N, C-alpha and C positions, 0 to 999 in steps of 0.2 A: 300291574302284572301283565307280561306279554302273553300271547295266546299259547305259546309252547309251555311256559311255566304254569299257566292255568290248566292245561291238559295234564301235565305231570302231577299237579296237585290233586286232580280228580281220578287219575288212573293209577291204581296200586300196582306196582311192578311185580309183586308176587302173584297177585291174581292174574295178571296178564300172562306171566310165564306158565302158570298152571292151565290157562285156557289153551295154550299151545302144547299141552301135555308134557311139559318139562317136569320130570319127577323130583321136585325140590324136597329136601329134607332139612329140618331145623338143625343149625349148628351154632349154638350160642345165640347171639342176636341176629345172625345172618342165616343164609340158606346155601346148601350145596347140592350139586347134581352132576351127572355125566353131561359133558358139553353137547348140546343139540346140533352143533355144527361140524363135529367130527367124531369118529368112533374112538371110544376109550373105555378102559375098565375101571380106573381109579377116578372118582369124581374130581374134576378140576374147575368146574363152572360154579362160580360163587355169585350170589345176589346179595347186595347190601341195601336193605330196605330204608335205612336211615338216610342214605344219600340218593336213593333211587337209581342206583347204578348196578352193573353186572360186569364181570370180567372172567375170561377163561385163562387160567394159569397153566394150561396144557399146550397142545400142539398148535392151535390157531392163534393163541395169544391176543385175541380180540377183546373188546370191551366197549362200554358205553352206557346209554340209558334206554328208556323204552322206545325211543325213536330209532336208534341204531339197531335195536333188537328186531323191530318190525321190518326195517329196511333189509336186514340180512335174512330174516325168516321168510319174508314174502318176495324177496328179490325186487324191491321197488326203490325209487329214489326218495329223497326227503319229502317231496310234495305228496307222493303216494302214501308214505307213512303218516304224514300230518293229517291227510284226509281220513285215513282209517281210524287213527286214534282220536280225532275230533268227533267222529261218529260214535265211538265207544264212550267218550266223555260227555256226549250230548251238547257239543259246542258247534255252533254254526260258523263256518269259515266264510270270509268275505271273498267273493270271486274277483278275478281280474276284471278291469274295466272293459266295456265292449270294444273300445278303441284298441286296447292292448291285445285282446283276444283276436280281433279282426286282423291286425297287423301281423301277429305271430302266425296265424293260420295261413295268411297269404304268402309269407316268406317260406313257410314249411312246404306249401304246395309248389312253389317255384323250385325248391330244392329237390322235391320228388320228381318234378318234370325234367330237371337236368339229369338226375340219376337215370331215368328211363331213356333219355336221349343218348346218354353215354353208352348204355347197354345196346341200344339200337345200332349206333355207329360201330361198336365193337363186334357185334354179330355180323354186320355187313362185311367187315374186313375178313372175318374168319370164314364166312359161308358163301358170300355172293360170288357167282362166276364173273361178274363184272369188276370185281376187285382184284383179279389176278395180277394185273400190272402193279397195283398198289402193294400187294404182298411181295412182289419181286423188288419193288422200290425199298420196302422196309428191310428186306434181306440184304439188299445192296448197301444200305446205310449201316449194316452191321448190328441191327437190333434183333435180339433173339426172342423166342416165344415167351420166356419168363418175363422179360422186360415189357413186352406188349401186353401181357396179362396183368402185370403189377400196375402199370399206368393206364390200363384199359384204352390203349390206342385204337382208333377206329377209322372208318372210311365213310365219307358222305357221298352217296350215289349221285350219278350225273344223268341217269336216263330219264328223270322226270323232275319237275320243279317243286313237287309237293310230297315227296316220299316221307321225309321226317315229319312234316306237318300233318299229313294224313295219319301216320302211325300214332302220333300223340293225340290226335282228335279221337281216334278209336278208343283211347284210354280215358277219355273224358275231359281232356284239357281243351279250353276254348282258344280261338285264334288270338284273342287279346293276351291271354296268359302266355302263349307260346312266343308272341312278339315281345312281351315284357321280359321274358327269360333270355332273349337274344338269339333264339333258334330260328325264328322266321322274321321276315320284314314285310312292310307294306309299301307298295309303289305309290307314286303320286296319283295314279288313277284308282287307287284303292284295292288293287289286287294283292293278295297275300301269298307269299311263296317262301321256300327254304332259303335261309341266308347262306348256307354252305353247300356247295355242289362240287363233286369231283375233287375232293381235298382229303388229305390225311388229317384226321381229327385227333388232337391231343387235349385231353381234359385238363382244365386248370382247377386246382383245388385250393380251398382256403387252408389255414394252418391247422384246422380241425380235421382235414381230410375230406371235406364235403365239396362236390363239384359245384363251381360257381360260374364257369364259362369254358370257352374253348379257344385253342390256338389252332388255326387251320392252315396247313401247308399246301400250296398249289402243286399239282402234279403235272399239268400241261405247261410247256415252256412259255407259251404266250399268255398264260393266265396271270393277271396282276390284281392285287399285290401278291408278292411271293408268300407272305404270311398275313392272314386275315384273322384278327382277334374278335372275340365277342364285343359288342358295344357296351357302354356303361349301362348297368342295370342296378336294381336294388341290392343285388348280391355281389356284383363284379365291378371293381374299380382297378383298372390296370396299374395306375400309379401307386396303389397301396398294396399290390400283390407281388409276390415273388414265386415263380414257378418252382415246384418241387420242395418248397419249404416244409410241407407236412412230412415228406419222406426224409428230409435232411435234418430236421430239428434236433433229434436225439444225438446224432453224430456231431452236429455243430456244438451242442452243449458239452459233450464229452471231450471233444478236442479243443474247445474254446476258439475254434477257427472256422470261418465261413469263406468259401471260395465262390466268387460271383462271376458267372459267364454270361454271354450275350443272348444265346438262343436256346430253344427247347431241346434241339438235337444235341447240343453240347452237354446239357444237364443230363439228358437220358443216357448218353454214352458214358458219362462219368459215373452215374449210379450203377450202370451195368458192370463197369470195371471195378466196382468196389470203393470208389471215391464218393462216399455218401454224404459228405458235408458240402456239396455243391448245389447252388441255386442259380436260377436264371432271371435276368431282369426284363425279359421279353422284348428286347429290341429298343427299349427306351433308356434315357439317361437315368441314373439312380435318383430316387426321390427321397425326401426327408422321411415320409412314413416307412419306406422300405428299410432305410438305415436304422430307424428306431426299432423296427421289428427285430432286425439282426442283432442289435445291441443288447437285446434281452438274453441272448444265448452266447454271443461270441465276444471275445476280447480282441480278436484280430480279424480284419477283413482283408482278403486278397482279391484284387480285381484282375481277372484273367480274360481280357477282351481281345478282339482280333487286332493284329499288328498293323493293319492298313490305316490310312489316314482317318477313315470314319471311326475306327476303333480307338485311335488315339484321341480324337475329338470327344468321343463318348466318355472316355476315361477322364479327361480334363473336366468335362461338365460334371461328372460324378464327384470328382474331387472338390469342385466348387460347392456342390451341395453338401458334401461332407464337412467342408470348412465352416459352413453356416450352421450345420446341425451338431457337429461334435466340438469338443474343446472345453474351455473352462466355464465356470458358473458365472451368471450375470444376474443383475437385478433389473426387473422391468416393471412397468405399470401395466396391470392387467385391465380388462374391460370393466371390472368392478371398482376401479380407482384404488386398487390396493397394491402397494409396493411389495412384491414377493420375489422369492428366489426361483430362478428357472434352472433346472438341472440339465446341463448339456452332457453329452455322452463322451466318454473317454475311451477311445478305441485306437488300437494300432492299425493303421491302414497301409497296406503294401500293394505293389503292382507287379504282376508277373508278365514279363516280356516274352511273347511267343515267338518261335522261329518264323522267319519270313516265309509267307506263302502257306502257313498252316494255321488252322483254327483249332480250338480245343477238341472238337469232335475228331478231326484227323489225328491229332497228336496222341490222344488217349487210345485210339484204336491201333495206331502204328507203333508208338513208343510209350507205353504206360509208365515205364521206369523213369523216362526223361520228364514226363509230366510231374511226377512226384518230386524229382530233383528241382524243377523250376518252381514248384510250390515252396519247397524248403528254402530256396535262395531268392525268393521274391524281394524286390527292391523296396526300401523304405520310401514312403510317399515323397519326401523332400528330394531324394536323389532322382526319382522318376520325373518329378515336376521340372527340375532344372534341365535334365537331359532332353525331355520331350519338348519343353517350351523353347529351348534354344537350338533345336535340331536344324532349323533352317537358316541359322546365322552363319554368314560367310565373311571373309575379310572385306568383301565389297559392300556389306550391309551398311546402310547409312546410320548416323547417330540417332535421328528421330525414330527410325524403325527399331533400333535396339532399345531406346527408351520406352517405346510402346510395349515391347515385350516385358521390360522390367515392371511397368505399371500393372501388367496382367498377373505377373508372378509374385510380386512382393507381398500382397496381402496374405497369401497362403504361407509364404516363407516366414513372415514376421510373427505368425501365430505359433510357430514351432519354437517355443521359448528356449528349451534346453539346447537347441542346435542353431539358434538364430544367427549368431556371429559366423559360424562355419558356413551356413547356407548363403548368407549375403556375400561372403568371400568367394564362394564357388560361382555364384551368379555374376559377380563383378568380373571374375576371370573369363567366364564364357562370353560375356557381352563386351569385354574390353571397356568397361566403365569404372571410374574410380569408386572404391568402396564407400568413401565418405559421401560421394554424390548420391549413391543408392540409398544410404541411410537417411540423408536429407529428404529424398524423394518419398521414402516410406513414411517419414514423420509428417510430411505435408498431406499424404493420403489419409493417414490416421486422423489428422486434425479436420480434414474436409468431411470425413465420415462421421464425426461426432454430431449428434443431433443438436439443433439450435435450442437455446434455453427458452422454455415456454413463457408466455406473458403471465402476469399475475392473475388476470381474469381466467386464462386457461387453467392455471394451477388451481384456482378456487373451484371451478366447475369439475375438474378432474379429481380433486381431493375430497369433495363433499361425501361424507360417509353415508352409505345406504343402510337403512334399518334392517336388522336380521335377527332371528332368534339366537339365543345364547347357546353356543355349541358345548359339547363336552371337551374341556381343555385340560392342559397340564395343571392349571390351578385347581379346578374343582375335581380333577381326577385324584387328588390327594385324599379324597373321602376314604374312610376305613373299609368301605364295602368292596368286596372283590369285583362285584358287578361294575362299579364305576371304573375300576382299573382295566377290566376287560373291555369295556366300551371305549375307553380312551385308546387302547392299543388297536382295536378294530378300526376305529375312525381314522387313525393315522395311516394304517395300512391301505385302507380303501383309497385315500387321497395320494399316498406316497408308497405304492407297492415296491419302489426301488429300495425301501428300507428293509424289506424282507431279507435280502442277502446280507445286510448289515448285521442284523441280529443273529443270522445263521453263522456268519463268520465269527461273531463273538462267542457263540456257543461252541464252535469248533476250537476256538482259541482256549476256552476254559477246559475243554476235554483234553487238550494237549496231545492229540493224535492217538489216544487210547481206544480200545474196543468199545468202551462205554459211549463214545461219541455217536455211534450208529443208532442207539436207542435212547438212553437216558439224556444225552446231551446232543441229540440229533436236531434236525431242522425245527424251527418254530411252527406249530401246526394247530389245528382245531382241538387237539387233545389238551392244549394248554389252557383251554377255556372250560368253564363249568356250565355256563348257560347253553341250553340246547340251540336256541335261536342264533347265538353268536357262533357256535360250532358250525351250524349249517351255512351261515354267511361266510365264515372262513373257508369252508370246503369249496364253496362256489367261487370265492375270490381266488383260491389257489388254482382252480380250473381256468379262470379267466386269464391269470398270469401265465399259466403253463401253455394255454392255447394262444397266447400272444394277442389277446383281445386288446385293441387299441384303447378302449374306454371301459375299464373294469366296472365303473359304476353303472354304465349303461347295460353291460352284460348281466350284472346282478339284478337289475330291474326287469330285464327280459326273462330271466330264468327262474327267479325265486317267487314263491307265493306272495300274494298281496300283503299278508301279515308280516312277512319278513321285510318287504319293501318299506312298510310303515316303520319298522324298527330302525332301518337304515336312515330314514328321514328323521327319526327321533334323535339319533346320534348327531344329527347336523354335521355330516361329513365335512371335515375341514378344520382341524385344530389350528392350522396356520392362520385362520381368520381371526383367532383370538389376539394376534399381535396387534398392538395399537397402531392405527393408521396415522400417518403424518397429518398434521392440521394444515390450515391455510396460512399463508404468509405473504408479505409484500415482496416485490421483485428484488429489492435491495438486500433482503434477508434470506432469500431463497437458497443461494449457493451454500452458505455456511450451515443453514438448518438441514439442507438435504444431505450434506455429509454426515451430520450428527445422526439423522434419522436412518441413513443407510447403515451406519455402524451399529445402531441399536437393533435394527431389523435383522441384520446378519447374525448378531449375537443371539437374538430371539429364535431364529430359525435353527441355528446350531443347537440351542438349548432344547428345542422341541425334539430334535434327533436324539440327543443324549437322554432326555426324559423318556422317550419311547424305549430305548434300549434298556434303561434301568427298570421300567415297569414290566417289560417283556421278560426280563430275567426274574423279576419277582413272581410273575405268573408261573414260570417254569419251576421255581423253587417250591411254590405251593402245590403244583402238580406232582412233583417228586414226593412231597410229604404225603399227599393223598394216596399215591400208589404204594409207597412204602408202608403206610398204615394197613392197606389191604394185604400186603405180603405178611405183615406182622401177625395179622389174624390167622392166616394159613399156617404160619410158623407155630403159633400157639396151639393150633388144632393138630398139627402133624408131629409134634414132639421134636426130637433131635434130627430134623431133616437138614442135612449139610447143604444141599443145593439151595433150599429156601434161605438159609442163613447167609449164604454167599450173596444171593440176590439182594437181600435186605442190606447187607454191608455195602454193596455197590451203590444202592440208592443213597445211603447216608454219605458216602464219599462224594457222589455227584452233587448232593445238596450242599455239602460243605464247600465244594469248589465254587458253586454258584454264589453262595453267600459271601465267600471271600472276594469274588469279582465285584459284587455289589458294594462291599465295604471299600474296596480300592477306588471305585468310581465316586463314591460319596466323599472320600478323602480328597480326591483330585478336585472335585467341585468346590469343596471348602477352601482349599489352598488357592484356587483361582479367584 
């Protein structure tokens, strides 16, 4: 029994409610009362002792168990509710390890330090007489007071080398902590001083909105570099961060489009003008982590970089990264010697060509309507690649030069399968090279790019299976217990959060666009689980995915109590590891066996996805049954209540549609 289930077994829900002065009155086997979370005359708050749950059928519509009640009543998170209820139940909780606590405390202290630094720079910009020139510069760049306040833009003073350092030390931070956060630096002689002086300070936030570093714009003409970013720190990694993503995330998700600009000022100006789906790559070429972040929210990426040679070069570098990051699925050997499926990202990438001599900052300020038009008419990636890649070709260009251009462009063009023939035709025309010669060149490149066949000895060492505990898999998830089914779905989602949209699309498909989709057939969530610990893990997982945490499992381990981390370990996250690994073979047998194993593994991975969707639908069907039973109780208590009867009917319709979808899936599997 998990610690949460042990607590629920020891704490009576009715006694708990009465301890909080909820005036419960017996109603058959259950209890009713006015909802403690909103004012009402007719009691709509119902407690179900048999299941240990409660639900408000009135204005707030909330519900849950003893944990969710304490969280709502005491305004605490799950950890706080767990601690309070464990004390009530007389259960001793296992604390986080000293290493975990030390690491978390150190990172929290760095975050607090950076928050204080941000406020210090912001006040300097607003109040310091020495920042007058900087205030004029901000005004000249067209940034209004609202934008300055929203992004907490500030000023690093120049009159002394230790202003920020001294301020932070008065707050109790040590020199080493200030250096570790990237606010100060130490010279070769050991002297510590401010890293940023006489610069416009632009806070850089992570996707959760917490400051992790700064972009500092030089104000003096002879001050280099023009932009100075924070160094790599435990919180800040420039290659994995996109400026303004925290402010743009909601708009990107709603529009399914992300516009990527080159610098801070471009992004600030865009957000000020209402183009809130814009992020900046902070002067670097696009990286794979940045693209993967955006792919969680957007189906279309539009690159809006400067039109000069450097901007074109940055765009091409970004497209090369995208070519390697996005595209179709592949099978690879992972470090654990397991052949598994790697999900590549499928995104429409377009390029917006800016007018000569204008960057996004200028264009948005001067002609916002034209900016929107250019966004709407952005070129498909293939068209841009051909035009930009062949822009320097002239009738005098030699054949070797033109062939070199073809070698650079063909790998990207050949991966655009639906338009491959058209793309090669266009490139052949622009380069004045025979189309068949280009195809032959591309085939040679593809052949050269294929990895060499490993030796038999290498295969044996690579394929030796490593012992591991048995995970919850599709096979043993067929147990009749709901808990096993919930554990299976949770384990799959932790390893494959990309399957969350898959089940949500299936639920929307089942709803058929009706109003019921918003509630009864809405997104798969913690409410589809009955175990409290699984609900808490699901809620944390949803936050990890919503906050774009690159490693959801790591996020869970950092934020959840030790008891829940143990439950995650028990699940043995990784149902895909149940797929039988290929054995060893001699070199002469390898090629044919590898093909067979690849086919088997692909089918197994697809089956895991189908199994997950089926079991998730079963959980939703069970949830609808539970909630409709609760409504039926109210209906029997309330007599001929038309509204309740209508709601019960809607639940029955939703369950019938879910069960019909399950039946169709099973019939499809049987026919296959």
